[in-house]
C-alpha positions in Angstrom: 25.5 98.2 88.1 27.5 96.1 85.5 26.7 93.3 84.1 30.0 91.1 82.9 29.8 88.0 80.1 32.4 85.8 80.4 33.0 82.8 78.1 34.5 80.3 80.8 35.4 77.1 79.9 32.3 75.3 81.9 28.8 75.0 83.8 26.6 72.3 84.4 23.0 73.0 84.0 22.0 70.6 87.1 23.5 71.5 90.2 27.3 72.0 90.2 29.2 74.9 88.6 33.1 74.3 88.4 33.8 78.5 89.2 36.8 77.6 91.3 39.2 81.0 91.7 37.3 83.7 89.8 35.4 84.9 92.5 37.9 87.6 93.0 38.5 89.0 89.1 37.7 92.4 88.1 36.6 93.9 84.8 39.8 95.1 84.1 41.1 91.4 84.3 38.5 89.7 82.0 41.1 87.8 79.9 42.8 86.7 82.7 39.4 85.3 84.0 39.2 83.5 80.6 42.2 81.8 80.5 42.0 80.9 84.5 38.9 79.3 83.1 40.0 77.7 80.4 42.6 76.1 83.0 40.0 74.7 85.4 38.2 73.3 82.4 41.2 70.9 81.2 41.7 70.7 84.9 38.1 69.2 85.6 39.3 66.6 82.9 35.5 66.3 81.9 33.9 66.3 78.5 30.5 67.8 77.4 27.9 65.4 78.2 25.9 64.1 80.6 26.5 63.6 84.0 24.9 61.4 87.1 25.6 61.3 90.6 24.0 59.2 93.9 23.9 56.7 96.9 22.3 53.5 95.6 20.4 52.4 99.0 18.1 49.5 99.5 14.7 49.4 100.7 15.9 50.0 104.5 18.3 52.6 103.4 21.3 50.9 104.0 24.0 51.8 101.0 24.3 49.1 98.3 28.0 48.9 97.7 29.4 47.2 94.6 26.6 46.7 92.5 26.0 47.1 89.0 24.3 49.5 88.0 22.7 49.7 84.4 20.6 52.4 82.7 18.6 52.0 79.2 16.5 54.1 77.0 12.8 53.0 77.5 11.5 55.0 73.8 9.6 57.2 76.8 9.4 61.3 77.0 9.6 62.3 80.5 5.9 64.2 80.0 4.5 62.1 83.5 0.6 61.5 84.5 0.7 61.8 88.4 -2.4 59.5 90.1 -4.4 61.7 93.2 -6.8 61.8 94.8 -10.3 64.6 93.9 -8.9 67.3 96.6 -5.8 67.2 93.8 -7.1 66.5 90.1 -6.5 68.4 87.6 -3.9 69.5 84.6 -1.4 71.4 85.2 1.9 73.1 83.3 4.2 75.2 85.1 1.7 75.2 88.1 -0.8 73.0 90.1 -4.2 73.3 90.4 -6.7 71.6 92.4 -9.6 73.2 89.8 -10.5 69.5 88.2 -9.7 69.0 84.5 -12.9 69.5 82.9 -13.8 72.5 85.0 -10.3 74.3 84.1 -10.0 73.4 80.5 -13.3 73.3 78.4 -11.2 72.3 75.6 -11.1 69.0 77.4 -7.8 66.7 75.9 -7.2 68.8 73.4 -6.0 71.1 75.8 -3.8 68.3 77.0 -2.3 67.6 73.4 -1.7 71.5 72.6 1.0 71.3 75.8 2.2 67.4 76.2 0.5 66.1 73.2 -1.9 63.4 72.2 -2.7 60.6 74.5 -6.6 59.8 74.3 -5.4 57.4 71.4 -3.2 55.8 73.6 -4.8 55.4 76.8 -8.5 56.3 76.4 -11.1 55.6 78.6 -8.4 53.6 81.0 -6.9 56.4 82.5 -9.7 59.2 82.3 -8.1 62.6 82.6 -11.2 64.0 83.9 -11.0 62.4 87.2 -8.3 61.8 89.5 -5.3 62.7 87.0 -3.2 64.9 86.9 -0.3 65.8 83.7 3.4 67.2 84.8 4.7 68.3 81.2 8.3 68.9 80.3 8.4 72.4 78.7 12.3 72.8 79.4 14.6 73.7 77.0 17.9 72.1 75.6 20.3 75.1 75.1 21.5 75.9 71.7 25.5 75.6 73.3 24.4 72.3 74.5 23.5 71.0 71.2 26.6 72.7 69.8 28.4 70.1 72.3 26.9 67.2 71.0 24.0 66.8 73.9 20.7 65.7 72.2 17.4 65.4 73.1 16.2 63.1 71.0 14.2 59.9 72.4 16.6 56.8 73.2 15.7 53.7 71.8 14.0 51.1 74.3 17.1 48.7 75.4 20.0 51.4 74.8 22.3 51.4 77.4 22.5 54.6 78.2 25.3 54.1 81.4 26.6 51.7 83.1 28.9 51.7 86.2 29.7 49.8 89.6 29.1 51.8 93.7 31.8 52.1 95.6 32.0 50.5 99.0 29.6 53.1 100.9 27.2 53.2 97.8 28.3 55.8 96.2 28.8 56.7 92.1 29.9 60.3 91.2 30.0 62.1 88.3 29.1 58.8 86.1 28.9 59.8 82.2 26.3 58.5 80.1 27.3 56.9 76.6 24.4 58.4 74.7 24.3 62.4 76.3 20.6 62.5 75.8 18.3 64.1 78.1 14.5 64.6 78.0 13.6 61.1 78.4 12.6 58.4 80.8 15.1 55.7 81.7 14.7 51.9 83.3 17.6 51.7 86.3 18.6 48.1 86.8 20.6 47.1 90.0 22.9 44.1 90.2 20.6 41.8 92.4 18.0 44.0 92.6 14.3 42.2 92.0 12.4 44.7 90.5 13.8 47.6 88.1 13.0 51.6 88.5 12.2 54.4 86.4 14.7 57.4 86.1 13.3 60.6 84.4 15.5 63.5 83.2 13.7 66.5 81.6 15.6 68.6 79.1 16.7 71.2 81.1 18.9 68.3 83.6 16.1 68.0 86.3 15.5 64.3 87.5 13.9 62.4 89.6 13.4 58.3 90.1 9.0 58.0 89.6 6.8 55.2 91.2 5.1 53.4 90.9 2.0 55.3 90.4 3.6 57.1 87.4 2.6 56.5 84.2 4.3 57.6 81.1 3.1 59.5 77.9 5.5 57.9 75.3 5.4 54.6 73.6 5.6 51.9 76.0 2.5 49.4 75.7 2.4 49.1 80.0 3.7 52.9 81.3 2.3 52.0 84.5 3.5 49.7 87.0 0.7 48.7 88.8 2.3 46.5 92.1 2.1 45.9 95.7 5.5 45.2 96.4 7.9 47.7 98.4 10.7 48.6 95.8 14.5 47.2 96.7 16.1 50.3 95.8 16.2 54.2 95.9 19.2 56.5 94.4 19.9 59.1 97.9 20.9 62.3 96.3 20.3 61.9 92.4 22.5 64.5 90.6 22.2 64.9 86.9 24.7 66.9 85.5 24.4 68.4 81.7 27.9 70.4 81.2 29.2 71.8 78.5 31.1 75.6 77.7 28.6 78.3 77.9 28.9 82.0 78.6 27.6 83.3 82.3 27.6 87.1 83.6 27.7 88.7 86.7 25.8 91.2 88.2 27.0 93.3 90.7 26.3 96.7 92.6 22.7 98.2 92.1 20.6 97.9 88.7 19.8 101.3 87.3 17.2 98.8 85.1 14.9 96.5 84.0 17.1 93.2 84.1 16.8 89.7 82.4 17.8 86.4 83.0 16.7 84.1 80.4 15.6 80.6 81.0 18.2 78.1 81.8 20.9 81.0 81.6 23.8 80.9 85.0 24.5 83.8 86.5 26.7 85.0 89.3 25.9 87.5 92.4 28.7 88.5 92.6 28.4 91.1 96.6 25.2 92.2 97.2 23.1 92.6 94.4 20.6 95.7 94.9 17.0 96.1 92.7 15.9 99.3 93.9 12.6 100.9 93.4 11.2 100.7 90.0 12.9 98.4 89.0 12.5 95.0 88.2 14.9 91.7 88.0 13.4 89.0 85.8 14.6 85.4 86.0 13.1 82.8 83.7 12.9 78.8 84.0 15.7 76.9 85.0 17.9 79.4 85.5 20.7 79.6 87.8 21.5 82.3 89.9 25.1 81.6 91.5 25.7 83.6 94.7 29.8 84.1 95.1 31.9 83.3 98.5 33.8 86.9 98.4 32.4 89.0 98.8 29.4 86.9 99.5 26.8 87.4 97.2 23.0 88.2 98.4 20.3 89.3 96.4 18.6 92.2 98.0 15.0 93.9 96.8 14.2 97.4 98.2 10.9 98.9 98.7 9.2 99.6 95.2 11.5 97.1 93.4 11.0 93.7 92.0 11.9 90.0 91.9 9.9 87.9 89.3 11.5 84.6 89.4 9.4 81.7 88.1 10.3 78.5 87.1 8.4 75.5 86.4 7.8 71.8 88.4 10.5 70.4 86.0 12.7 72.9 85.4 12.6 75.6 88.6 15.2 78.4 89.3 17.9 77.4 91.1 19.8 80.0 93.7 22.6 78.5 94.8 26.5 78.6 96.1 29.5 79.0 93.5 30.7 76.1 95.1 31.5 72.7 93.0 29.0 70.1 94.0 30.1 68.6 97.3 32.2 71.8 98.5 29.2 74.0 99.1 28.2 74.8 102.8 25.5 76.7 104.6 26.6 80.3 104.6 28.4 80.3 101.5 26.2 83.5 100.3 24.1 85.2 101.8 20.5 84.6 100.3 17.8 86.6 98.9 16.0 89.7 101.2 12.9 91.4 99.7 12.1 94.7 101.8 8.3 95.7 101.0 6.1 98.8 102.2 3.9 96.8 104.5 3.4 96.6 107.8 5.9 96.3 110.7 5.2 97.2 114.7 9.2 97.6 115.8 9.2 101.0 117.1 5.8 101.8 116.0 3.3 100.4 114.1 3.2 101.3 110.3 7.0 103.0 111.0 9.9 102.3 109.5 12.8 99.4 110.8 16.1 98.7 110.0 16.5 95.1 108.5 18.9 92.4 109.9 22.1 92.0 107.8 22.7 95.7 107.2 19.9 96.1 104.6 18.5 99.1 105.5 15.2 100.0 106.1 11.5 98.4 105.1 7.8 98.6 106.1 5.2 101.1 105.5 1.9 101.4 105.5 0.6 99.5 102.9 0.0 95.5 103.4 -1.5 94.9 99.9 2.0 96.0 98.5 4.0 93.8 96.0 7.6 92.8 95.5 6.9 90.4 92.8 6.6 86.2 92.4 8.5 83.3 93.2 7.3 80.5 92.2 8.6 77.3 91.6 12.7 78.4 93.3 14.8 76.9 95.3 17.4 78.3 97.3 20.1 76.6 98.8 23.3 76.4 101.0 23.1 81.2 102.1 22.4 82.7 104.4 24.9 84.3 106.7 25.7 86.0 110.5 26.8 89.7 111.3 26.2 89.4 114.8 24.4 87.6 117.3 20.5 87.6 116.4 21.9 89.8 112.9 21.9 87.4 110.3 20.6 87.2 106.5 18.7 84.3 106.1 17.8 81.6 103.4 14.6 84.1 102.2 13.9 86.9 104.3 10.8 89.0 104.0 10.4 92.3 105.3 7.2 94.3 105.7 6.5 92.0 102.3 2.3 92.6 101.3 -0.1 90.4 100.1 0.3 91.9 96.5 3.2 89.2 96.6 3.3 85.7 95.2 5.2 82.8 96.9 4.8 79.2 96.0 6.0 76.2 95.5 10.0 77.6 97.0 12.0 75.3 99.2 15.2 76.7 101.3 17.9 74.3 102.0 20.5 74.0 104.5 20.5 78.0 105.5 22.8 79.2 108.1 20.4 80.4 110.0 16.6 80.5 109.7 14.5 79.1 106.4 11.8 81.7 105.8 11.8 84.6 107.8 9.1 87.2 108.0 9.0 90.5 109.8 5.8 92.3 109.4 3.6 92.5 106.3 0.5 89.9 105.0 1.9 87.9 101.9 0.3 84.6 101.7 1.8 81.4 100.6 1.0 78.0 99.8 3.4 74.8 99.7 7.0 76.3 101.4 9.4 73.5 101.9 12.3 74.2 104.8 14.7 71.4 105.3 18.2 71.3 107.1 18.7 74.8 108.0 20.8 75.2 111.1 18.5 77.4 113.1 14.2 78.1 113.0 12.6 76.6 109.3 10.0 79.4 109.6 10.1 82.2 111.9 8.0 85.2 112.3 7.9 88.2 114.3 6.7 92.0 114.4 3.3 92.4 113.1 2.9 89.6 110.2 -0.4 88.6 109.8 -0.2 86.2 106.4 -1.3 82.6 105.8 0.4 80.0 105.2 -1.0 76.4 104.1 1.2 73.5 102.7 4.7 73.7 104.4 6.9 71.4 105.5 9.8 72.1 108.1 11.9 69.2 108.6 15.0 69.5 110.7 17.9 67.4 110.5 19.4 67.0 114.4 23.6 67.2 112.5 22.5 70.8 110.9 20.7 72.2 114.4 23.4 70.6 116.5 26.0 73.4 114.9 23.5 76.0 115.3 23.9 78.3 118.4 20.4 79.0 119.5 17.6 76.1 119.9 15.8 75.3 116.2 12.5 74.7 116.0 10.1 74.2 113.1 8.4 77.6 113.5 8.7 80.4 116.0 6.7 83.0 116.5 7.8 86.4 118.3 4.5 88.6 118.7 7.3 91.9 119.3 10.6 92.3 119.7 10.3 94.2 122.4 8.2 91.5 124.1 5.2 93.2 124.3 2.1 93.2 122.5 -0.5 95.9 122.5 -3.0 94.1 120.9 -3.4 91.3 118.5 -1.2 92.4 115.2 -4.8 91.8 113.1 -6.3 94.4 114.5 -7.2 96.8 111.6 -5.9 100.3 113.6 -3.7 99.7 115.9 -2.7 95.9 116.2 1.5 95.8 116.9 1.5 91.9 117.2 2.3 89.1 114.8 -0.8 87.1 114.2 -0.6 84.6 111.6 -2.5 81.3 110.3 -0.8 78.4 109.8 -2.5 75.1 108.0 -1.4 71.6 106.8 1.8 72.2 108.5 4.0 68.9 108.2 6.8 69.2 110.9 9.4 66.8 111.7 12.9 66.4 113.5 15.1 63.2 112.3 18.3 61.7 113.1 19.1 59.7 110.2 16.5 57.5 108.6 14.9 57.8 111.9 12.0 60.5 113.6 14.1 62.1 116.1 14.1 61.4 119.8 16.4 64.1 121.5 19.4 66.0 120.1 21.5 69.6 120.8 19.6 73.0 119.9 16.5 70.4 119.3 13.2 72.2 120.6 9.5 72.1 120.2 7.6 72.4 117.3 5.7 75.6 117.5 6.9 78.0 119.5 5.6 81.2 120.6 7.0 84.2 123.0 7.1 88.0 123.5 3.3 89.3 123.6 2.4 89.1 126.8 0.6 86.9 129.0 -3.1 87.2 127.1 -2.3 88.7 123.9 -2.3 85.2 120.7 0.5 84.9 118.4 -0.7 82.8 115.3 -3.1 79.9 114.9 -2.3 76.4 113.4 -4.3 73.7 112.7 -4.9 70.5 110.3 -1.0 69.7 110.9 1.3 66.9 112.0 4.4 67.2 114.3 6.9 64.6 114.9 10.3 64.0 116.5 10.8 68.0 118.4 10.6 68.3 121.7 6.9 69.3 122.2 4.3 69.4 120.0 3.1 73.0 121.0 5.4 75.5 123.5 4.0 78.8 125.3 7.2 80.5 126.6 5.8 81.5 130.4 9.0 83.0 131.2 8.8 86.6 132.6 9.1 89.0 130.6 9.0 86.8 127.2 5.4 85.3 127.7 2.7 84.2 125.4 -0.4 81.8 124.5 -1.4 80.5 120.6 -4.4 79.2 119.1 -4.0 75.7 118.0 -6.4 72.3 117.4 -6.3 69.2 114.9 -2.7 68.4 115.2 -0.9 64.7 115.3 1.7 64.0 117.0 3.8 61.1 118.1 5.0 63.4 121.3 2.6 63.6 124.6 0.5 66.0 124.7 -0.6 69.1 122.6 -1.0 72.0 125.1 -0.4 75.5 125.7 -1.5 77.1 129.1 -4.0 80.1 128.6 -3.9 79.3 124.7 -7.2 79.0 122.6 -7.9 74.8 121.5 -9.7 74.9 118.2 -10.7 71.4 118.2 -9.5 68.1 119.3 -5.8 67.1 118.7 -4.2 63.1 118.4 -1.7 62.9 121.0 0.7 59.9 121.0 -0.1 59.0 117.8 0.9 56.1 115.6 1.3 58.4 113.1 4.6 57.3 110.2 5.5 59.0 107.4 7.4 57.1 104.3 10.9 58.3 104.6 12.4 61.0 106.9 15.8 60.5 105.8 16.6 64.3 105.1 18.6 63.1 101.8 15.3 61.4 100.3 12.3 62.5 102.1 8.9 61.8 101.5 6.4 62.9 103.8 3.6 61.2 102.9 2.0 59.5 105.7 1.6 55.8 106.5 -0.2 55.2 109.5 -1.5 57.0 112.1 -4.4 59.7 112.3 -4.5 61.6 109.6 -8.5 62.7 109.1 -9.2 65.9 111.1 -12.0 66.7 112.8 -13.7 68.8 110.6 -13.3 71.0 108.0 -10.8 73.6 108.7 -12.7 76.5 107.5 -15.3 75.3 110.2 -13.2 73.9 113.0 -12.7 76.3 116.4 -15.4 78.8 116.0 -14.2 79.5 112.2 -10.7 80.7 113.1 -9.5 79.2 110.0 -12.0 80.7 107.8 -9.3 82.4 105.1 -10.0 83.5 101.9 -6.7 82.6 101.2 -7.1 79.0 102.2 -8.1 75.8 100.6 -10.6 74.1 103.1 -8.9 70.7 103.7 -10.4 67.7 105.7 -6.7 66.7 106.6 -4.1 67.2 108.8 -0.2 67.8 107.2 1.1 69.2 104.2 -0.1 66.0 102.3 -3.2 63.8 102.9 -2.8 59.8 102.8 -2.6 59.0 99.0 -2.1 62.0 98.1 -0.4 64.5 95.3 3.4 64.6 96.5 3.2 68.3 95.2 7.0 69.0 96.0 8.4 66.3 93.8 10.7 67.3 90.2 11.7 70.5 91.7 13.3 70.4 95.4 16.6 68.1 95.9 18.1 67.8 99.4 22.2 67.7 98.5 24.2 67.9 101.8 26.7 69.8 100.1 
């Protein structure tokens, strides 16, 4: 394995990277690479600083053309207290917790003071953190190279103008530079003609988000919340904040021969397929950006016995993306992440080895408790690659991955094929977001028996129409061989995939509207290839809108399957699977609506319709969903009405 360090001209701490033609440079051309990088830097014409881009839209998500936008300081840090219900209460730093604050941290508010600064004197009993509040602290840091380039993380005074610009005829603004190059602040955004202002949070690392009226800022402002009932008059789609400065980057290629660490906020290029073999760990710190090369196609392949420890935070996620600049990226620019474990897979026989899709070698064994590491607060975008029909690399491929692996708070966005795909194994998940991938958002086969809770699968009509197959929110194959001897849950001889999915939100959209039809659009939950009496998967406490059917069981000769389903709310006319097992009552033809289904700025919080379940998750349907890994929810979908937007801050939805 080679690790090369290049002092190249400029990199973006946000999403963009001006890499240009460096892809094909070899080690012996190190000096030429440096020169080329410097030329590219000069051609970009962008000095170090903080830049903001996006599309300004009104309350109906229509572009606001030729409007003056002014961004001002507020004298506030970007630490945020978010409201939530009792289910979602509790303090967290870097991870979410459903444990009440007073139970989890016996030190009380002193524990928060240690992480976020004192707040009791400012808010006291008005906003009691022991009941229904939760805390996000900006634990990210501003790199020394950025500080040396003149970028700051000091407090911006209230009313100080940070940036002012005018949107174009499409409502867009591109790479508008802050006149005060400060991160780590909360700002007021004023729009000409808009009735109300909004607040913009920019973490020290550059991660950014517009705040809502229920957010409470930890800072010096005397009126930290906005208790209003009226609708916001504007929003920003494709919001991107870039922190640009000269800094080194490393290139990884080949097979790692020892443990490798990618530090916090560091930037690394995967040149071709980088292999993490048995006994080796690749560790990636919060805020790191890992870019896959376009040629040769970059990929990260973690083999059996190898480990990937990629751990970001809610305000500073680890990001895997294309090496191309923002605005030029496309699905399939690089080839994604593949984890291969020793878990049980059933293609060719239970417990045997199989050759993984995408020419990645063998995986599988007899240890469903195997560990391949940790992925937490990770975003993967513009990944995947076709090798031959039915033989692709996905955004995140999980092959024989065991339950000792942690994969939670992970987003797959705009992949060439599937978002998440499982072949065997028993890894459990919470808080997955799969958006605008061309094929299935979630796909399982060949003995997978994990548990998935709080997953969002959002199909975009424009993305799936470019695919060569029918696309679903969840596609399940009992067995690639088209038949199963028995359920995969059987401890000794099962050979059928049979996982549990709870609190799924499945959406298909076309612009601002829920889809009604579309090329390659399929059902929300689709199963096949098990035999007429063998069940493939269980789904409960979920929401399905915009697909061709809520639940669909294949009846085609040789590919039949049934499933277990219940407590599903859908706008569609029925929830049915001939021969399947009902786990509870459903709400078909329901008037459920979500806050925003536009894939560029989605908000899956329900605003109307049937969200309350017929009973608690672990007791309905004869306790089919009574799994230790599950929370015992009493609502349908990945988020309850008025619930905590657990995806906020670490996900992103760029078009390219």
